[in-house]
mmJSON file of the N, C-alpha and C atoms, coordinates in Angstrom:
{"data_MODEL":{"atom_site":{
"group_PDB":["ATOM","ATOM","ATOM","ATOM","ATOM","ATOM","ATOM","ATOM","ATOM","ATOM","ATOM","ATOM","ATOM","ATOM","ATOM","ATOM","ATOM","ATOM","ATOM","ATOM","ATOM","ATOM","ATOM","ATOM","ATOM","ATOM","ATOM","ATOM","ATOM","ATOM","ATOM","ATOM","ATOM","ATOM","ATOM","ATOM","ATOM","ATOM","ATOM","ATOM","ATOM","ATOM","ATOM","ATOM","ATOM","ATOM","ATOM","ATOM","ATOM","ATOM","ATOM","ATOM","ATOM","ATOM","ATOM","ATOM","ATOM","ATOM","ATOM","ATOM","ATOM","ATOM","ATOM","ATOM","ATOM","ATOM","ATOM","ATOM","ATOM","ATOM","ATOM","ATOM","ATOM","ATOM","ATOM","ATOM","ATOM","ATOM","ATOM","ATOM","ATOM","ATOM","ATOM","ATOM","ATOM","ATOM","ATOM","ATOM","ATOM","ATOM","ATOM","ATOM","ATOM","ATOM","ATOM","ATOM","ATOM","ATOM","ATOM","ATOM","ATOM","ATOM","ATOM","ATOM","ATOM","ATOM","ATOM","ATOM","ATOM","ATOM","ATOM","ATOM","ATOM","ATOM","ATOM","ATOM","ATOM","ATOM","ATOM","ATOM","ATOM","ATOM","ATOM","ATOM","ATOM","ATOM","ATOM","ATOM","ATOM","ATOM","ATOM","ATOM","ATOM","ATOM","ATOM","ATOM","ATOM","ATOM","ATOM","ATOM","ATOM","ATOM","ATOM","ATOM","ATOM","ATOM","ATOM","ATOM","ATOM","ATOM","ATOM","ATOM","ATOM","ATOM","ATOM","ATOM","ATOM","ATOM","ATOM","ATOM","ATOM","ATOM","ATOM","ATOM","ATOM","ATOM","ATOM","ATOM","ATOM","ATOM","ATOM","ATOM","ATOM","ATOM","ATOM","ATOM","ATOM","ATOM","ATOM","ATOM","ATOM","ATOM","ATOM","ATOM","ATOM","ATOM","ATOM","ATOM","ATOM","ATOM","ATOM","ATOM","ATOM","ATOM","ATOM","ATOM","ATOM","ATOM","ATOM","ATOM","ATOM","ATOM","ATOM","ATOM"],
"id":[1,2,3,4,5,6,7,8,9,10,11,12,13,14,15,16,17,18,19,20,21,22,23,24,25,26,27,28,29,30,31,32,33,34,35,36,37,38,39,40,41,42,43,44,45,46,47,48,49,50,51,52,53,54,55,56,57,58,59,60,61,62,63,64,65,66,67,68,69,70,71,72,73,74,75,76,77,78,79,80,81,82,83,84,85,86,87,88,89,90,91,92,93,94,95,96,97,98,99,100,101,102,103,104,105,106,107,108,109,110,111,112,113,114,115,116,117,118,119,120,121,122,123,124,125,126,127,128,129,130,131,132,133,134,135,136,137,138,139,140,141,142,143,144,145,146,147,148,149,150,151,152,153,154,155,156,157,158,159,160,161,162,163,164,165,166,167,168,169,170,171,172,173,174,175,176,177,178,179,180,181,182,183,184,185,186,187,188,189,190,191,192,193,194,195,196,197,198,199,200,201,202,203,204],
"type_symbol":["N","C","C","N","C","C","N","C","C","N","C","C","N","C","C","N","C","C","N","C","C","N","C","C","N","C","C","N","C","C","N","C","C","N","C","C","N","C","C","N","C","C","N","C","C","N","C","C","N","C","C","N","C","C","N","C","C","N","C","C","N","C","C","N","C","C","N","C","C","N","C","C","N","C","C","N","C","C","N","C","C","N","C","C","N","C","C","N","C","C","N","C","C","N","C","C","N","C","C","N","C","C","N","C","C","N","C","C","N","C","C","N","C","C","N","C","C","N","C","C","N","C","C","N","C","C","N","C","C","N","C","C","N","C","C","N","C","C","N","C","C","N","C","C","N","C","C","N","C","C","N","C","C","N","C","C","N","C","C","N","C","C","N","C","C","N","C","C","N","C","C","N","C","C","N","C","C","N","C","C","N","C","C","N","C","C","N","C","C","N","C","C","N","C","C","N","C","C","N","C","C","N","C","C"],
"label_atom_id":["N","CA","C","N","CA","C","N","CA","C","N","CA","C","N","CA","C","N","CA","C","N","CA","C","N","CA","C","N","CA","C","N","CA","C","N","CA","C","N","CA","C","N","CA","C","N","CA","C","N","CA","C","N","CA","C","N","CA","C","N","CA","C","N","CA","C","N","CA","C","N","CA","C","N","CA","C","N","CA","C","N","CA","C","N","CA","C","N","CA","C","N","CA","C","N","CA","C","N","CA","C","N","CA","C","N","CA","C","N","CA","C","N","CA","C","N","CA","C","N","CA","C","N","CA","C","N","CA","C","N","CA","C","N","CA","C","N","CA","C","N","CA","C","N","CA","C","N","CA","C","N","CA","C","N","CA","C","N","CA","C","N","CA","C","N","CA","C","N","CA","C","N","CA","C","N","CA","C","N","CA","C","N","CA","C","N","CA","C","N","CA","C","N","CA","C","N","CA","C","N","CA","C","N","CA","C","N","CA","C","N","CA","C","N","CA","C","N","CA","C","N","CA","C","N","CA","C","N","CA","C","N","CA","C","N","CA","C"],
"label_alt_id":[null,null,null,null,null,null,null,null,null,null,null,null,null,null,null,null,null,null,null,null,null,null,null,null,null,null,null,null,null,null,null,null,null,null,null,null,null,null,null,null,null,null,null,null,null,null,null,null,null,null,null,null,null,null,null,null,null,null,null,null,null,null,null,null,null,null,null,null,null,null,null,null,null,null,null,null,null,null,null,null,null,null,null,null,null,null,null,null,null,null,null,null,null,null,null,null,null,null,null,null,null,null,null,null,null,null,null,null,null,null,null,null,null,null,null,null,null,null,null,null,null,null,null,null,null,null,null,null,null,null,null,null,null,null,null,null,null,null,null,null,null,null,null,null,null,null,null,null,null,null,null,null,null,null,null,null,null,null,null,null,null,null,null,null,null,null,null,null,null,null,null,null,null,null,null,null,null,null,null,null,null,null,null,null,null,null,null,null,null,null,null,null,null,null,null,null,null,null,null,null,null,null,null,null],
"label_comp_id":["MET","MET","MET","TYR","TYR","TYR","HIS","HIS","HIS","ARG","ARG","ARG","ILE","ILE","ILE","ARG","ARG","ARG","ASP","ASP","ASP","LEU","LEU","LEU","ARG","ARG","ARG","GLU","GLU","GLU","ASP","ASP","ASP","LYS","LYS","LYS","ASP","ASP","ASP","LEU","LEU","LEU","THR","THR","THR","GLN","GLN","GLN","ARG","ARG","ARG","GLU","GLU","GLU","MET","MET","MET","GLY","GLY","GLY","GLU","GLU","GLU","ILE","ILE","ILE","LEU","LEU","LEU","ASN","ASN","ASN","CYS","CYS","CYS","SER","SER","SER","GLN","GLN","GLN","ARG","ARG","ARG","VAL","VAL","VAL","TYR","TYR","TYR","SER","SER","SER","ASN","ASN","ASN","TYR","TYR","TYR","GLU","GLU","GLU","ARG","ARG","ARG","GLY","GLY","GLY","ASP","ASP","ASP","LEU","LEU","LEU","ASP","ASP","ASP","ILE","ILE","ILE","PRO","PRO","PRO","THR","THR","THR","ASP","ASP","ASP","ILE","ILE","ILE","LEU","LEU","LEU","ILE","ILE","ILE","LYS","LYS","LYS","LEU","LEU","LEU","ALA","ALA","ALA","ILE","ILE","ILE","PHE","PHE","PHE","HIS","HIS","HIS","ASN","ASN","ASN","THR","THR","THR","THR","THR","THR","THR","THR","THR","ASP","ASP","ASP","TYR","TYR","TYR","ILE","ILE","ILE","LEU","LEU","LEU","GLY","GLY","GLY","LEU","LEU","LEU","SER","SER","SER","ASP","ASP","ASP","GLN","GLN","GLN","ARG","ARG","ARG","THR","THR","THR","ARG","ARG","ARG"],
"label_asym_id":["A","A","A","A","A","A","A","A","A","A","A","A","A","A","A","A","A","A","A","A","A","A","A","A","A","A","A","A","A","A","A","A","A","A","A","A","A","A","A","A","A","A","A","A","A","A","A","A","A","A","A","A","A","A","A","A","A","A","A","A","A","A","A","A","A","A","A","A","A","A","A","A","A","A","A","A","A","A","A","A","A","A","A","A","A","A","A","A","A","A","A","A","A","A","A","A","A","A","A","A","A","A","A","A","A","A","A","A","A","A","A","A","A","A","A","A","A","A","A","A","A","A","A","A","A","A","A","A","A","A","A","A","A","A","A","A","A","A","A","A","A","A","A","A","A","A","A","A","A","A","A","A","A","A","A","A","A","A","A","A","A","A","A","A","A","A","A","A","A","A","A","A","A","A","A","A","A","A","A","A","A","A","A","A","A","A","A","A","A","A","A","A","A","A","A","A","A","A","A","A","A","A","A","A"],
"label_entity_id":["1","1","1","1","1","1","1","1","1","1","1","1","1","1","1","1","1","1","1","1","1","1","1","1","1","1","1","1","1","1","1","1","1","1","1","1","1","1","1","1","1","1","1","1","1","1","1","1","1","1","1","1","1","1","1","1","1","1","1","1","1","1","1","1","1","1","1","1","1","1","1","1","1","1","1","1","1","1","1","1","1","1","1","1","1","1","1","1","1","1","1","1","1","1","1","1","1","1","1","1","1","1","1","1","1","1","1","1","1","1","1","1","1","1","1","1","1","1","1","1","1","1","1","1","1","1","1","1","1","1","1","1","1","1","1","1","1","1","1","1","1","1","1","1","1","1","1","1","1","1","1","1","1","1","1","1","1","1","1","1","1","1","1","1","1","1","1","1","1","1","1","1","1","1","1","1","1","1","1","1","1","1","1","1","1","1","1","1","1","1","1","1","1","1","1","1","1","1","1","1","1","1","1","1"],
"label_seq_id":[1,1,1,2,2,2,3,3,3,4,4,4,5,5,5,6,6,6,7,7,7,8,8,8,9,9,9,10,10,10,11,11,11,12,12,12,13,13,13,14,14,14,15,15,15,16,16,16,17,17,17,18,18,18,19,19,19,20,20,20,21,21,21,22,22,22,23,23,23,24,24,24,25,25,25,26,26,26,27,27,27,28,28,28,29,29,29,30,30,30,31,31,31,32,32,32,33,33,33,34,34,34,35,35,35,36,36,36,37,37,37,38,38,38,39,39,39,40,40,40,41,41,41,42,42,42,43,43,43,44,44,44,45,45,45,46,46,46,47,47,47,48,48,48,49,49,49,50,50,50,51,51,51,52,52,52,53,53,53,54,54,54,55,55,55,56,56,56,57,57,57,58,58,58,59,59,59,60,60,60,61,61,61,62,62,62,63,63,63,64,64,64,65,65,65,66,66,66,67,67,67,68,68,68],
"pdbx_PDB_ins_code":[null,null,null,null,null,null,null,null,null,null,null,null,null,null,null,null,null,null,null,null,null,null,null,null,null,null,null,null,null,null,null,null,null,null,null,null,null,null,null,null,null,null,null,null,null,null,null,null,null,null,null,null,null,null,null,null,null,null,null,null,null,null,null,null,null,null,null,null,null,null,null,null,null,null,null,null,null,null,null,null,null,null,null,null,null,null,null,null,null,null,null,null,null,null,null,null,null,null,null,null,null,null,null,null,null,null,null,null,null,null,null,null,null,null,null,null,null,null,null,null,null,null,null,null,null,null,null,null,null,null,null,null,null,null,null,null,null,null,null,null,null,null,null,null,null,null,null,null,null,null,null,null,null,null,null,null,null,null,null,null,null,null,null,null,null,null,null,null,null,null,null,null,null,null,null,null,null,null,null,null,null,null,null,null,null,null,null,null,null,null,null,null,null,null,null,null,null,null,null,null,null,null,null,null],
"Cartn_x":[0.923,0.058,0.889,1.889,2.78,4.121,4.105,5.325,6.113,5.62,6.446,7.395,6.967,7.856,9.124,8.845,9.843,10.668,10.323,11.024,11.833,11.229,11.916,13.022,12.779,13.845,15.086,14.606,15.599,16.515,15.946,16.809,17.78,17.498,18.485,19.616,19.293,20.122,19.975,18.985,18.393,17.747,18.082,17.591,16.211,15.355,13.937,14.603,15.583,15.867,16.343,16.973,17.221,16.266,15.254,14.213,13.319,13.195,12.418,13.05,14.52,15.206,15.142,14.89,14.378,13.063,12.311,10.783,10.338,11.425,10.922,10.18,10.514,9.584,10.452,10.146,11.007,10.947,11.828,11.977,10.778,10.187,8.762,7.772,7.65,6.436,6.882,8.004,8.145,7.955,8.349,8.06,6.676,5.829,4.295,3.723,4.285,3.875,4.079,5.402,5.668,4.919,4.628,3.623,2.255,1.745,0.511,-0.283,0.3,-0.173,-0.727,-0.156,-0.592,-0.785,-1.947,-2.153,-0.979,-0.439,0.487,-0.137,0.163,-0.407,0.028,-0.94,-0.809,0.651,1.128,2.203,3.369,3.452,4.489,4.506,3.357,3.236,3.856,3.423,4.062,5.616,6.032,7.44,8.225,7.543,8.067,8.088,7.159,6.929,8.012,8.207,9.253,10.559,10.977,12.205,12.591,11.6,12.001,11.663,11.338,11.153,9.994,8.798,7.764,6.538,5.595,4.158,3.525,2.491,1.706,0.943,0.408,-0.283,0.573,1.84,2.459,2.861,2.937,3.144,1.885,0.729,-0.411,-0.996,-0.279,-0.589,-1.706,-1.891,-2.899,-2.338,-0.981,-0.398,0.944,1.238,2.417,3.483,3.471,4.452,5.221,6.523,7.326,7.789,8.213,8.796,7.779,8.123,7.008,7.12],
"Cartn_y":[-1.211,0.156,1.319,1.361,2.397,2.064,1.684,1.371,2.743,3.602,5.028,5.229,4.904,5.406,4.179,3.089,2.242,2.662,3.08,3.641,4.905,5.818,6.933,6.624,5.798,5.253,4.518,3.633,3.054,4.057,5.126,6.014,6.681,6.934,7.599,6.314,5.095,4.038,3.925,4.05,4.031,2.678,1.963,0.897,1.27,0.074,0.611,0.714,0.193,0.591,2.122,2.469,3.833,4.881,4.5,5.405,5.315,4.235,4.2,4.979,5.057,6.116,7.605,7.773,8.961,9.662,8.696,8.866,8.587,8.075,7.682,6.632,5.646,4.206,3.038,1.79,0.802,0.362,-0.48,-1.123,-1.762,-2.561,-3.351,-2.452,-1.31,-0.566,0.133,0.63,1.229,0.061,-1.005,-2.078,-2.301,-2.188,-2.406,-1.136,-0.173,1.105,0.711,0.34,0.196,-1.032,-1.95,-3.365,-2.664,-1.769,-1.265,-2.017,-2.71,-3.414,-2.309,-1.218,0.015,1.033,1.667,3.182,4.048,4.891,5.911,6.88,7.216,8.391,9.649,10.497,11.907,12.419,12.526,13.132,12.507,11.198,10.503,10.601,10.622,11.154,12.447,13.511,14.764,14.559,13.865,13.72,13.252,12.235,11.535,12.538,13.189,14.181,15.24,15.759,16.982,16.084,14.921,14.434,14.007,13.642,13.279,14.416,15.449,16.693,16.397,15.797,15.489,16.06,15.519,15.905,14.59,15.011,13.864,13.223,13.922,13.509,12.618,12.811,11.672,10.529,10.64,9.54,8.446,9.39,8.397,8.2,8.463,7.974,8.901,10.131,11.063,11.857,11.934,12.787,12.059,12.162,11.623,12.7,13.818,14.865,14.64,14.168,13.734,14.816,15.848,16.934,18.148,18.827,20.042,21.198],
"Cartn_z":[0.09,-0.089,0.141,0.916,0.859,0.421,-0.834,-1.614,-1.894,-1.738,-1.937,-1.013,0.263,1.406,1.509,1.051,0.818,-0.218,-1.361,-2.534,-2.191,-1.379,-0.86,0.051,0.805,1.766,1.048,0.241,-0.612,-1.318,-1.837,-2.765,-1.821,-0.576,0.368,0.835,0.608,0.964,2.657,3.125,4.54,4.727,5.936,6.354,7.124,7.327,8.093,9.338,9.998,11.356,11.474,10.476,10.584,10.336,9.561,9.222,10.525,11.293,12.554,13.644,13.53,14.516,14.159,12.972,12.503,12.911,12.728,13.199,14.501,15.251,16.72,16.882,16.073,16.187,16.09,16.268,16.062,14.602,14.231,12.841,12.391,13.538,13.045,12.9,13.701,13.293,12.054,11.771,10.281,9.216,9.328,8.405,8.104,9.265,9.137,8.225,8.357,7.709,6.152,5.956,4.496,3.733,4.558,4.066,3.958,4.745,4.793,5.762,6.745,7.851,9.022,9.024,9.835,9.02,9.283,8.55,9.318,8.593,8.86,9.633,10.942,11.662,11.015,11.163,10.652,10.811,12.079,12.424,11.805,11.551,11.043,9.53,8.953,7.522,7.25,7.93,7.704,7.913,9.111,9.072,7.904,7.304,6.242,5.004,4.94,3.768,3.754,5.046,5.188,5.065,5.601,5.467,4.042,3.368,1.814,1.08,1.417,0.621,-0.454,0.006,-0.995,-0.127,-0.794,-0.44,0.328,1.16,1.772,0.893,-0.274,-1.329,-2.229,-2.477,-3.06,-2.307,-0.976,-0.265,-0.405,-0.306,-0.235,-1.568,-2.655,-3.841,-4.513,-4.094,-4.529,-5.859,-5.65,-6.605,-7.206,-8.59,-9.114,-9.013,-8.575,-8.472,-7.309,-7.233,-6.166,-5.376,-5.928,-5.171,-4.882,-3.799,-3.468,-4.555],
"occupancy":[1.0,1.0,1.0,1.0,1.0,1.0,1.0,1.0,1.0,1.0,1.0,1.0,1.0,1.0,1.0,1.0,1.0,1.0,1.0,1.0,1.0,1.0,1.0,1.0,1.0,1.0,1.0,1.0,1.0,1.0,1.0,1.0,1.0,1.0,1.0,1.0,1.0,1.0,1.0,1.0,1.0,1.0,1.0,1.0,1.0,1.0,1.0,1.0,1.0,1.0,1.0,1.0,1.0,1.0,1.0,1.0,1.0,1.0,1.0,1.0,1.0,1.0,1.0,1.0,1.0,1.0,1.0,1.0,1.0,1.0,1.0,1.0,1.0,1.0,1.0,1.0,1.0,1.0,1.0,1.0,1.0,1.0,1.0,1.0,1.0,1.0,1.0,1.0,1.0,1.0,1.0,1.0,1.0,1.0,1.0,1.0,1.0,1.0,1.0,1.0,1.0,1.0,1.0,1.0,1.0,1.0,1.0,1.0,1.0,1.0,1.0,1.0,1.0,1.0,1.0,1.0,1.0,1.0,1.0,1.0,1.0,1.0,1.0,1.0,1.0,1.0,1.0,1.0,1.0,1.0,1.0,1.0,1.0,1.0,1.0,1.0,1.0,1.0,1.0,1.0,1.0,1.0,1.0,1.0,1.0,1.0,1.0,1.0,1.0,1.0,1.0,1.0,1.0,1.0,1.0,1.0,1.0,1.0,1.0,1.0,1.0,1.0,1.0,1.0,1.0,1.0,1.0,1.0,1.0,1.0,1.0,1.0,1.0,1.0,1.0,1.0,1.0,1.0,1.0,1.0,1.0,1.0,1.0,1.0,1.0,1.0,1.0,1.0,1.0,1.0,1.0,1.0,1.0,1.0,1.0,1.0,1.0,1.0,1.0,1.0,1.0,1.0,1.0,1.0],
"B_iso_or_equiv":[0.0,0.0,0.0,0.0,0.0,0.0,0.0,0.0,0.0,0.0,0.0,0.0,0.0,0.0,0.0,0.0,0.0,0.0,0.0,0.0,0.0,0.0,0.0,0.0,0.0,0.0,0.0,0.0,0.0,0.0,0.0,0.0,0.0,0.0,0.0,0.0,0.0,0.0,0.0,0.0,0.0,0.0,0.0,0.0,0.0,0.0,0.0,0.0,0.0,0.0,0.0,0.0,0.0,0.0,0.0,0.0,0.0,0.0,0.0,0.0,0.0,0.0,0.0,0.0,0.0,0.0,0.0,0.0,0.0,0.0,0.0,0.0,0.0,0.0,0.0,0.0,0.0,0.0,0.0,0.0,0.0,0.0,0.0,0.0,0.0,0.0,0.0,0.0,0.0,0.0,0.0,0.0,0.0,0.0,0.0,0.0,0.0,0.0,0.0,0.0,0.0,0.0,0.0,0.0,0.0,0.0,0.0,0.0,0.0,0.0,0.0,0.0,0.0,0.0,0.0,0.0,0.0,0.0,0.0,0.0,0.0,0.0,0.0,0.0,0.0,0.0,0.0,0.0,0.0,0.0,0.0,0.0,0.0,0.0,0.0,0.0,0.0,0.0,0.0,0.0,0.0,0.0,0.0,0.0,0.0,0.0,0.0,0.0,0.0,0.0,0.0,0.0,0.0,0.0,0.0,0.0,0.0,0.0,0.0,0.0,0.0,0.0,0.0,0.0,0.0,0.0,0.0,0.0,0.0,0.0,0.0,0.0,0.0,0.0,0.0,0.0,0.0,0.0,0.0,0.0,0.0,0.0,0.0,0.0,0.0,0.0,0.0,0.0,0.0,0.0,0.0,0.0,0.0,0.0,0.0,0.0,0.0,0.0,0.0,0.0,0.0,0.0,0.0,0.0],
"pdbx_formal_charge":[null,null,null,null,null,null,null,null,null,null,null,null,null,null,null,null,null,null,null,null,null,null,null,null,null,null,null,null,null,null,null,null,null,null,null,null,null,null,null,null,null,null,null,null,null,null,null,null,null,null,null,null,null,null,null,null,null,null,null,null,null,null,null,null,null,null,null,null,null,null,null,null,null,null,null,null,null,null,null,null,null,null,null,null,null,null,null,null,null,null,null,null,null,null,null,null,null,null,null,null,null,null,null,null,null,null,null,null,null,null,null,null,null,null,null,null,null,null,null,null,null,null,null,null,null,null,null,null,null,null,null,null,null,null,null,null,null,null,null,null,null,null,null,null,null,null,null,null,null,null,null,null,null,null,null,null,null,null,null,null,null,null,null,null,null,null,null,null,null,null,null,null,null,null,null,null,null,null,null,null,null,null,null,null,null,null,null,null,null,null,null,null,null,null,null,null,null,null,null,null,null,null,null,null],
"auth_seq_id":[1,1,1,2,2,2,3,3,3,4,4,4,5,5,5,6,6,6,7,7,7,8,8,8,9,9,9,10,10,10,11,11,11,12,12,12,13,13,13,14,14,14,15,15,15,16,16,16,17,17,17,18,18,18,19,19,19,20,20,20,21,21,21,22,22,22,23,23,23,24,24,24,25,25,25,26,26,26,27,27,27,28,28,28,29,29,29,30,30,30,31,31,31,32,32,32,33,33,33,34,34,34,35,35,35,36,36,36,37,37,37,38,38,38,39,39,39,40,40,40,41,41,41,42,42,42,43,43,43,44,44,44,45,45,45,46,46,46,47,47,47,48,48,48,49,49,49,50,50,50,51,51,51,52,52,52,53,53,53,54,54,54,55,55,55,56,56,56,57,57,57,58,58,58,59,59,59,60,60,60,61,61,61,62,62,62,63,63,63,64,64,64,65,65,65,66,66,66,67,67,67,68,68,68],
"auth_comp_id":["MET","MET","MET","TYR","TYR","TYR","HIS","HIS","HIS","ARG","ARG","ARG","ILE","ILE","ILE","ARG","ARG","ARG","ASP","ASP","ASP","LEU","LEU","LEU","ARG","ARG","ARG","GLU","GLU","GLU","ASP","ASP","ASP","LYS","LYS","LYS","ASP","ASP","ASP","LEU","LEU","LEU","THR","THR","THR","GLN","GLN","GLN","ARG","ARG","ARG","GLU","GLU","GLU","MET","MET","MET","GLY","GLY","GLY","GLU","GLU","GLU","ILE","ILE","ILE","LEU","LEU","LEU","ASN","ASN","ASN","CYS","CYS","CYS","SER","SER","SER","GLN","GLN","GLN","ARG","ARG","ARG","VAL","VAL","VAL","TYR","TYR","TYR","SER","SER","SER","ASN","ASN","ASN","TYR","TYR","TYR","GLU","GLU","GLU","ARG","ARG","ARG","GLY","GLY","GLY","ASP","ASP","ASP","LEU","LEU","LEU","ASP","ASP","ASP","ILE","ILE","ILE","PRO","PRO","PRO","THR","THR","THR","ASP","ASP","ASP","ILE","ILE","ILE","LEU","LEU","LEU","ILE","ILE","ILE","LYS","LYS","LYS","LEU","LEU","LEU","ALA","ALA","ALA","ILE","ILE","ILE","PHE","PHE","PHE","HIS","HIS","HIS","ASN","ASN","ASN","THR","THR","THR","THR","THR","THR","THR","THR","THR","ASP","ASP","ASP","TYR","TYR","TYR","ILE","ILE","ILE","LEU","LEU","LEU","GLY","GLY","GLY","LEU","LEU","LEU","SER","SER","SER","ASP","ASP","ASP","GLN","GLN","GLN","ARG","ARG","ARG","THR","THR","THR","ARG","ARG","ARG"],
"auth_asym_id":["A","A","A","A","A","A","A","A","A","A","A","A","A","A","A","A","A","A","A","A","A","A","A","A","A","A","A","A","A","A","A","A","A","A","A","A","A","A","A","A","A","A","A","A","A","A","A","A","A","A","A","A","A","A","A","A","A","A","A","A","A","A","A","A","A","A","A","A","A","A","A","A","A","A","A","A","A","A","A","A","A","A","A","A","A","A","A","A","A","A","A","A","A","A","A","A","A","A","A","A","A","A","A","A","A","A","A","A","A","A","A","A","A","A","A","A","A","A","A","A","A","A","A","A","A","A","A","A","A","A","A","A","A","A","A","A","A","A","A","A","A","A","A","A","A","A","A","A","A","A","A","A","A","A","A","A","A","A","A","A","A","A","A","A","A","A","A","A","A","A","A","A","A","A","A","A","A","A","A","A","A","A","A","A","A","A","A","A","A","A","A","A","A","A","A","A","A","A","A","A","A","A","A","A"],
"auth_atom_id":["N","CA","C","N","CA","C","N","CA","C","N","CA","C","N","CA","C","N","CA","C","N","CA","C","N","CA","C","N","CA","C","N","CA","C","N","CA","C","N","CA","C","N","CA","C","N","CA","C","N","CA","C","N","CA","C","N","CA","C","N","CA","C","N","CA","C","N","CA","C","N","CA","C","N","CA","C","N","CA","C","N","CA","C","N","CA","C","N","CA","C","N","CA","C","N","CA","C","N","CA","C","N","CA","C","N","CA","C","N","CA","C","N","CA","C","N","CA","C","N","CA","C","N","CA","C","N","CA","C","N","CA","C","N","CA","C","N","CA","C","N","CA","C","N","CA","C","N","CA","C","N","CA","C","N","CA","C","N","CA","C","N","CA","C","N","CA","C","N","CA","C","N","CA","C","N","CA","C","N","CA","C","N","CA","C","N","CA","C","N","CA","C","N","CA","C","N","CA","C","N","CA","C","N","CA","C","N","CA","C","N","CA","C","N","CA","C","N","CA","C","N","CA","C","N","CA","C","N","CA","C","N","CA","C","N","CA","C"],
"pdbx_PDB_model_num":[1,1,1,1,1,1,1,1,1,1,1,1,1,1,1,1,1,1,1,1,1,1,1,1,1,1,1,1,1,1,1,1,1,1,1,1,1,1,1,1,1,1,1,1,1,1,1,1,1,1,1,1,1,1,1,1,1,1,1,1,1,1,1,1,1,1,1,1,1,1,1,1,1,1,1,1,1,1,1,1,1,1,1,1,1,1,1,1,1,1,1,1,1,1,1,1,1,1,1,1,1,1,1,1,1,1,1,1,1,1,1,1,1,1,1,1,1,1,1,1,1,1,1,1,1,1,1,1,1,1,1,1,1,1,1,1,1,1,1,1,1,1,1,1,1,1,1,1,1,1,1,1,1,1,1,1,1,1,1,1,1,1,1,1,1,1,1,1,1,1,1,1,1,1,1,1,1,1,1,1,1,1,1,1,1,1,1,1,1,1,1,1,1,1,1,1,1,1,1,1,1,1,1,1]
}}}
């Protein structure tokens, strides 16, 4: 479901553990976000968009425009 956050993470050569540390969550929770097993909370979604210099719409698949 959230394949875009995986792609964005991999583009920066970061592991799930590193992204979890950046977002202040565990690797397991972050992995669940990537797989779509957990909905991404709004505050985490905003942090992801800021960190990756993209929009929440792009992450959610509502837009194909990757950069702000």
